[in-house]
C-alpha positions as a Markdown table, in Angstrom:
| # | Residue | x | y | z |
|---|---|---|---|---|
| 1 | Met | 100.4 | 95.3 | 108.1 |
| 2 | Met | 103.5 | 94.0 | 109.7 |
| 3 | Val | 104.3 | 93.4 | 113.4 |
| 4 | Thr | 107.9 | 93.7 | 114.5 |
| 5 | His | 110.1 | 94.5 | 117.5 |
| 6 | Asn | 113.0 | 95.2 | 115.1 |
| 7 | Tyr | 113.7 | 98.9 | 114.8 |
| 8 | Glu | 115.5 | 98.5 | 111.5 |
| 9 | Asp | 112.7 | 96.7 | 109.8 |
| 10 | Ala | 110.1 | 99.2 | 111.0 |
| 11 | Leu | 112.1 | 102.2 | 109.9 |
| 12 | Phe | 113.0 | 100.7 | 106.5 |
| 13 | Leu | 109.5 | 99.2 | 105.6 |
| 14 | Ala | 107.0 | 101.5 | 107.4 |
| 15 | Asn | 105.2 | 104.6 | 106.3 |
| 16 | Lys | 102.9 | 104.4 | 109.3 |
| 17 | Leu | 103.8 | 103.3 | 112.8 |
| 18 | Ala | 101.9 | 102.2 | 115.9 |
| 19 | Ile | 103.5 | 101.9 | 119.3 |
| 20 | Leu | 101.9 | 99.5 | 121.7 |
| 21 | Ile | 102.5 | 99.4 | 125.5 |
| 22 | Glu | 101.1 | 96.4 | 127.3 |
| 23 | Gly | 98.8 | 95.6 | 124.3 |
| 24 | Glu | 97.3 | 99.1 | 124.0 |
| 25 | Ile | 98.1 | 101.5 | 121.2 |
| 26 | Gln | 99.8 | 104.5 | 122.7 |
| 27 | Gln | 100.6 | 106.4 | 119.5 |
| 28 | Ile | 99.9 | 105.8 | 115.8 |
| 29 | Gly | 100.6 | 107.9 | 112.8 |
| 30 | Pro | 103.0 | 108.6 | 109.9 |
| 31 | Leu | 106.5 | 107.3 | 110.6 |
| 32 | Asp | 108.2 | 110.9 | 110.7 |
| 33 | Lys | 105.5 | 112.3 | 113.0 |
| 34 | Val | 105.7 | 109.5 | 115.5 |
| 35 | Met | 109.5 | 109.5 | 115.5 |
| 36 | His | 109.8 | 113.3 | 115.9 |
| 37 | His | 106.8 | 114.0 | 118.1 |
| 38 | Pro | 106.5 | 111.2 | 120.7 |
| 39 | Lys | 103.3 | 111.6 | 122.7 |
| 40 | Asn | 104.6 | 110.5 | 126.1 |
| 41 | Pro | 107.9 | 110.1 | 128.1 |
| 42 | Phe | 107.8 | 106.3 | 127.6 |
| 43 | Ile | 107.7 | 106.6 | 123.8 |
| 44 | Gln | 110.4 | 109.3 | 123.9 |
| 45 | Arg | 112.7 | 107.0 | 125.9 |
| 46 | Leu | 112.0 | 104.1 | 123.6 |
| 47 | Leu | 112.8 | 106.1 | 120.4 |
| 48 | His | 115.7 | 108.1 | 121.9 |
| 49 | Pro | 118.4 | 105.6 | 120.9 |
| 50 | Ile | 117.1 | 105.4 | 117.4 |
| 51 | Met | 116.9 | 109.3 | 117.0 |
| 52 | Asn | 120.5 | 109.5 | 118.2 |
| 53 | Cys | 121.8 | 106.9 | 115.8 |
| 54 | Lys | 124.2 | 108.2 | 113.2 |
| 55 | Gly | 123.6 | 105.5 | 110.6 |
| 56 | Glu | 125.7 | 103.0 | 112.6 |
| 57 | Cys | 122.8 | 101.2 | 114.2 |
């Protein structure tokens, strides 16, 4: 297990991802599923910049 706030580390190292908001797990699952199917608007806004990145981030 690894805890990070660095998107690049998470995307490079993880095969499973958990997103916490105020200390509570909001979504957990395989990296692809979490990235492409956010469970709520907050997670969608959090991941939006990453999903729109074209390899330049």
